[in-house]
mmCIF file as gemmi writes it, N, C-alpha and C atoms, coordinates in Angstrom:
data_model
loop_
_atom_site.group_PDB
_atom_site.id
_atom_site.type_symbol
_atom_site.label_atom_id
_atom_site.label_alt_id
_atom_site.label_comp_id
_atom_site.label_asym_id
_atom_site.label_entity_id
_atom_site.label_seq_id
_atom_site.pdbx_PDB_ins_code
_atom_site.Cartn_x
_atom_site.Cartn_y
_atom_site.Cartn_z
_atom_site.occupancy
_atom_site.B_iso_or_equiv
_atom_site.pdbx_formal_charge
_atom_site.auth_seq_id
_atom_site.auth_asym_id
_atom_site.pdbx_PDB_model_num
ATOM 1 N N . MET Axp A 1 ? -32.498 -11.663 -9.264 1 0 ? 1 A 1
ATOM 2 C CA . MET Axp A 1 ? -32.056 -11.479 -7.893 1 0 ? 1 A 1
ATOM 3 C C . MET Axp A 1 ? -31.743 -12.827 -7.242 1 0 ? 1 A 1
ATOM 4 N N . ILE Axp A 2 ? -32.651 -13.772 -7.398 1 0 ? 2 A 1
ATOM 5 C CA . ILE Axp A 2 ? -32.455 -15.08 -6.792 1 0 ? 2 A 1
ATOM 6 C C . ILE Axp A 2 ? -31.258 -15.785 -7.428 1 0 ? 2 A 1
ATOM 7 N N . ASP Axp A 3 ? -31.096 -15.64 -8.749 1 0 ? 3 A 1
ATOM 8 C CA . ASP Axp A 3 ? -29.979 -16.286 -9.43 1 0 ? 3 A 1
ATOM 9 C C . ASP Axp A 3 ? -28.648 -15.767 -8.899 1 0 ? 3 A 1
ATOM 10 N N . ASN Axp A 4 ? -28.523 -14.46 -8.742 1 0 ? 4 A 1
ATOM 11 C CA . ASN Axp A 4 ? -27.281 -13.893 -8.234 1 0 ? 4 A 1
ATOM 12 C C . ASN Axp A 4 ? -27.037 -14.314 -6.795 1 0 ? 4 A 1
ATOM 13 N N . LEU Axp A 5 ? -28.071 -14.388 -5.994 1 0 ? 5 A 1
ATOM 14 C CA . LEU Axp A 5 ? -27.941 -14.819 -4.612 1 0 ? 5 A 1
ATOM 15 C C . LEU Axp A 5 ? -27.497 -16.287 -4.558 1 0 ? 5 A 1
ATOM 16 N N . ALA Axp A 6 ? -28.109 -17.134 -5.365 1 0 ? 6 A 1
ATOM 17 C CA . ALA Axp A 6 ? -27.751 -18.55 -5.378 1 0 ? 6 A 1
ATOM 18 C C . ALA Axp A 6 ? -26.313 -18.743 -5.849 1 0 ? 6 A 1
ATOM 19 N N . LEU Axp A 7 ? -25.912 -18.05 -6.89 1 0 ? 7 A 1
ATOM 20 C CA . LEU Axp A 7 ? -24.54 -18.167 -7.386 1 0 ? 7 A 1
ATOM 21 C C . LEU Axp A 7 ? -23.541 -17.643 -6.369 1 0 ? 7 A 1
ATOM 22 N N . GLY Axp A 8 ? -23.844 -16.504 -5.772 1 0 ? 8 A 1
ATOM 23 C CA . GLY Axp A 8 ? -22.935 -15.933 -4.778 1 0 ? 8 A 1
ATOM 24 C C . GLY Axp A 8 ? -22.796 -16.823 -3.56 1 0 ? 8 A 1
ATOM 25 N N . LEU Axp A 9 ? -23.901 -17.356 -3.092 1 0 ? 9 A 1
ATOM 26 C CA . LEU Axp A 9 ? -23.878 -18.221 -1.912 1 0 ? 9 A 1
ATOM 27 C C . LEU Axp A 9 ? -23.11 -19.511 -2.184 1 0 ? 9 A 1
ATOM 28 N N . SER Axp A 10 ? -23.394 -20.153 -3.305 1 0 ? 10 A 1
ATOM 29 C CA . SER Axp A 10 ? -22.724 -21.422 -3.598 1 0 ? 10 A 1
ATOM 30 C C . SER Axp A 10 ? -21.231 -21.217 -3.831 1 0 ? 10 A 1
ATOM 31 N N . HIS Axp A 11 ? -20.848 -20.179 -4.555 1 0 ? 11 A 1
ATOM 32 C CA . HIS Axp A 11 ? -19.432 -19.931 -4.799 1 0 ? 11 A 1
ATOM 33 C C . HIS Axp A 11 ? -18.722 -19.477 -3.519 1 0 ? 11 A 1
ATOM 34 N N . GLY Axp A 12 ? -19.404 -18.743 -2.705 1 0 ? 12 A 1
ATOM 35 C CA . GLY Axp A 12 ? -18.812 -18.326 -1.436 1 0 ? 12 A 1
ATOM 36 C C . GLY Axp A 12 ? -18.554 -19.511 -0.52 1 0 ? 12 A 1
ATOM 37 N N . LEU Axp A 13 ? -19.49 -20.444 -0.468 1 0 ? 13 A 1
ATOM 38 C CA . LEU Axp A 13 ? -19.297 -21.637 0.349 1 0 ? 13 A 1
ATOM 39 C C . LEU Axp A 13 ? -18.176 -22.516 -0.194 1 0 ? 13 A 1
ATOM 40 N N . LEU Axp A 14 ? -18.102 -22.64 -1.514 1 0 ? 14 A 1
ATOM 41 C CA . LEU Axp A 14 ? -17.011 -23.415 -2.105 1 0 ? 14 A 1
ATOM 42 C C . LEU Axp A 14 ? -15.656 -22.774 -1.808 1 0 ? 14 A 1
ATOM 43 N N . MET Axp A 15 ? -15.594 -21.461 -1.857 1 0 ? 15 A 1
ATOM 44 C CA . MET Axp A 15 ? -14.344 -20.767 -1.551 1 0 ? 15 A 1
ATOM 45 C C . MET Axp A 15 ? -13.965 -20.963 -0.082 1 0 ? 15 A 1
ATOM 46 N N . LEU Axp A 16 ? -14.936 -20.909 0.804 1 0 ? 16 A 1
ATOM 47 C CA . LEU Axp A 16 ? -14.68 -21.124 2.223 1 0 ? 16 A 1
ATOM 48 C C . LEU Axp A 16 ? -14.141 -22.534 2.47 1 0 ? 16 A 1
ATOM 49 N N . VAL Axp A 17 ? -14.753 -23.528 1.837 1 0 ? 17 A 1
ATOM 50 C CA . VAL Axp A 17 ? -14.291 -24.904 1.999 1 0 ? 17 A 1
ATOM 51 C C . VAL Axp A 17 ? -12.876 -25.062 1.454 1 0 ? 17 A 1
ATOM 52 N N . ALA Axp A 18 ? -12.581 -24.473 0.297 1 0 ? 18 A 1
ATOM 53 C CA . ALA Axp A 18 ? -11.24 -24.575 -0.282 1 0 ? 18 A 1
ATOM 54 C C . ALA Axp A 18 ? -10.201 -23.933 0.635 1 0 ? 18 A 1
ATOM 55 N N . ILE Axp A 19 ? -10.52 -22.785 1.204 1 0 ? 19 A 1
ATOM 56 C CA . ILE Axp A 19 ? -9.58 -22.113 2.106 1 0 ? 19 A 1
ATOM 57 C C . ILE Axp A 19 ? -9.35 -22.952 3.354 1 0 ? 19 A 1
ATOM 58 N N . LEU Axp A 20 ? -10.412 -23.509 3.912 1 0 ? 20 A 1
ATOM 59 C CA . LEU Axp A 20 ? -10.258 -24.33 5.107 1 0 ? 20 A 1
ATOM 60 C C . LEU Axp A 20 ? -9.451 -25.596 4.826 1 0 ? 20 A 1
ATOM 61 N N . LEU Axp A 21 ? -9.647 -26.194 3.659 1 0 ? 21 A 1
ATOM 62 C CA . LEU Axp A 21 ? -8.888 -27.396 3.319 1 0 ? 21 A 1
ATOM 63 C C . LEU Axp A 21 ? -7.415 -27.069 3.088 1 0 ? 21 A 1
ATOM 64 N N . LEU Axp A 22 ? -7.136 -25.948 2.457 1 0 ? 22 A 1
ATOM 65 C CA . LEU Axp A 22 ? -5.748 -25.59 2.177 1 0 ? 22 A 1
ATOM 66 C C . LEU Axp A 22 ? -4.987 -25.168 3.429 1 0 ? 22 A 1
ATOM 67 N N . ARG Axp A 23 ? -5.674 -24.781 4.477 1 0 ? 23 A 1
ATOM 68 C CA . ARG Axp A 23 ? -5.019 -24.373 5.717 1 0 ? 23 A 1
ATOM 69 C C . ARG Axp A 23 ? -4.717 -25.547 6.638 1 0 ? 23 A 1
ATOM 70 N N . ARG Axp A 24 ? -5.109 -26.753 6.265 1 0 ? 24 A 1
ATOM 71 C CA . ARG Axp A 24 ? -4.859 -27.921 7.118 1 0 ? 24 A 1
ATOM 72 C C . ARG Axp A 24 ? -3.37 -28.193 7.21 1 0 ? 24 A 1
ATOM 73 N N . PRO Axp A 25 ? -2.86 -28.393 8.42 1 0 ? 25 A 1
ATOM 74 C CA . PRO Axp A 25 ? -1.419 -28.608 8.571 1 0 ? 25 A 1
ATOM 75 C C . PRO Axp A 25 ? -0.943 -29.955 8.026 1 0 ? 25 A 1
ATOM 76 N N . ASP Axp A 26 ? -1.812 -30.943 7.941 1 0 ? 26 A 1
ATOM 77 C CA . ASP Axp A 26 ? -1.364 -32.254 7.48 1 0 ? 26 A 1
ATOM 78 C C . ASP Axp A 26 ? -1.157 -32.315 5.968 1 0 ? 26 A 1
ATOM 79 N N . LEU Axp A 27 ? -1.48 -31.257 5.233 1 0 ? 27 A 1
ATOM 80 C CA . LEU Axp A 27 ? -1.213 -31.238 3.805 1 0 ? 27 A 1
ATOM 81 C C . LEU Axp A 27 ? 0.279 -31.106 3.525 1 0 ? 27 A 1
ATOM 82 N N . ASP Axp A 28 ? 1.032 -30.544 4.449 1 0 ? 28 A 1
ATOM 83 C CA . ASP Axp A 28 ? 2.457 -30.336 4.251 1 0 ? 28 A 1
ATOM 84 C C . ASP Axp A 28 ? 3.299 -31.492 4.747 1 0 ? 28 A 1
ATOM 85 N N . GLN Axp A 29 ? 2.691 -32.497 5.299 1 0 ? 29 A 1
ATOM 86 C CA . GLN Axp A 29 ? 3.452 -33.609 5.868 1 0 ? 29 A 1
ATOM 87 C C . GLN Axp A 29 ? 3.317 -34.836 4.985 1 0 ? 29 A 1
ATOM 88 N N . GLU Axp A 30 ? 4.461 -35.443 4.709 1 0 ? 30 A 1
ATOM 89 C CA . GLU Axp A 30 ? 4.445 -36.707 3.998 1 0 ? 30 A 1
ATOM 90 C C . GLU Axp A 30 ? 4.801 -37.795 4.983 1 0 ? 30 A 1
ATOM 91 N N . GLY Axp A 31 ? 3.995 -38.768 5.047 1 0 ? 31 A 1
ATOM 92 C CA . GLY Axp A 31 ? 4.241 -39.854 5.986 1 0 ? 31 A 1
ATOM 93 C C . GLY Axp A 31 ? 3.745 -41.154 5.404 1 0 ? 31 A 1
ATOM 94 N N . GLU Axp A 32 ? 3.764 -42.138 6.236 1 0 ? 32 A 1
ATOM 95 C CA . GLU Axp A 32 ? 3.268 -43.426 5.799 1 0 ? 32 A 1
ATOM 96 C C . GLU Axp A 32 ? 1.752 -43.401 5.708 1 0 ? 32 A 1
ATOM 97 N N . ARG Axp A 33 ? 1.266 -44.248 4.842 1 0 ? 33 A 1
ATOM 98 C CA . ARG Axp A 33 ? -0.179 -44.369 4.714 1 0 ? 33 A 1
ATOM 99 C C . ARG Axp A 33 ? -0.736 -45.071 5.939 1 0 ? 33 A 1
ATOM 100 N N . PRO Axp A 34 ? -1.976 -44.792 6.279 1 0 ? 34 A 1
ATOM 101 C CA . PRO Axp A 34 ? -2.601 -45.555 7.363 1 0 ? 34 A 1
ATOM 102 C C . PRO Axp A 34 ? -2.597 -47.044 7.017 1 0 ? 34 A 1
ATOM 103 N N . SER Axp A 35 ? -2.538 -47.882 8.01 1 0 ? 35 A 1
ATOM 104 C CA . SER Axp A 35 ? -2.368 -49.317 7.788 1 0 ? 35 A 1
ATOM 105 C C . SER Axp A 35 ? -3.539 -49.949 7.02 1 0 ? 35 A 1
ATOM 106 N N . GLY Axp A 36 ? -4.694 -49.34 7.042 1 0 ? 36 A 1
ATOM 107 C CA . GLY Axp A 36 ? -5.851 -49.911 6.361 1 0 ? 36 A 1
ATOM 108 C C . GLY Axp A 36 ? -5.856 -49.667 4.866 1 0 ? 36 A 1
ATOM 109 N N . ILE Axp A 37 ? -4.984 -48.786 4.373 1 0 ? 37 A 1
ATOM 110 C CA . ILE Axp A 37 ? -4.978 -48.441 2.955 1 0 ? 37 A 1
ATOM 111 C C . ILE Axp A 37 ? -3.819 -49.17 2.286 1 0 ? 37 A 1
ATOM 112 N N . ARG Axp A 38 ? -4.116 -49.909 1.233 1 0 ? 38 A 1
ATOM 113 C CA . ARG Axp A 38 ? -3.087 -50.625 0.496 1 0 ? 38 A 1
ATOM 114 C C . ARG Axp A 38 ? -3.085 -50.182 -0.95 1 0 ? 38 A 1
ATOM 115 N N . ARG Axp A 39 ? -1.917 -50.227 -1.55 1 0 ? 39 A 1
ATOM 116 C CA . ARG Axp A 39 ? -1.816 -49.88 -2.955 1 0 ? 39 A 1
ATOM 117 C C . ARG Axp A 39 ? -2.293 -51.066 -3.791 1 0 ? 39 A 1
ATOM 118 N N . ARG Axp A 40 ? -3.056 -50.781 -4.836 1 0 ? 40 A 1
ATOM 119 C CA . ARG Axp A 40 ? -3.531 -51.852 -5.696 1 0 ? 40 A 1
ATOM 120 C C . ARG Axp A 40 ? -2.418 -52.327 -6.605 1 0 ? 40 A 1
ATOM 121 N N . ARG Axp A 41 ? -2.367 -53.621 -6.818 1 0 ? 41 A 1
ATOM 122 C CA . ARG Axp A 41 ? -1.398 -54.159 -7.759 1 0 ? 41 A 1
ATOM 123 C C . ARG Axp A 41 ? -2.029 -54.167 -9.144 1 0 ? 41 A 1
ATOM 124 N N . PRO Axp A 42 ? -1.226 -53.879 -10.165 1 0 ? 42 A 1
ATOM 125 C CA . PRO Axp A 42 ? -1.788 -53.936 -11.512 1 0 ? 42 A 1
ATOM 126 C C . PRO Axp A 42 ? -2.132 -55.368 -11.889 1 0 ? 42 A 1
ATOM 127 N N . PRO Axp A 43 ? -3.107 -55.556 -12.749 1 0 ? 43 A 1
ATOM 128 C CA . PRO Axp A 43 ? -3.498 -56.908 -13.15 1 0 ? 43 A 1
ATOM 129 C C . PRO Axp A 43 ? -2.314 -57.642 -13.792 1 0 ? 43 A 1
ATOM 130 N N . GLY Axp A 44 ? -2.131 -58.886 -13.427 1 0 ? 44 A 1
ATOM 131 C CA . GLY Axp A 44 ? -1.069 -59.682 -13.978 1 0 ? 44 A 1
ATOM 132 C C . GLY Axp A 44 ? 0.25 -59.563 -13.244 1 0 ? 44 A 1
ATOM 133 N N . ALA Axp A 45 ? 0.283 -58.813 -12.165 1 0 ? 45 A 1
ATOM 134 C CA . ALA Axp A 45 ? 1.544 -58.645 -11.444 1 0 ? 45 A 1
ATOM 135 C C . ALA Axp A 45 ? 1.63 -59.593 -10.278 1 0 ? 45 A 1
């Protein structure tokens, strides 16, 4: 009983988080990166 409850609860919460993340409007927008984030240069470049 406890095993099924734990599995159901954890998977249900993961599904809720995935749905909430996929509904974010900024996932569909491509824009510039925030100024604090820089692309790493490969070694030797």
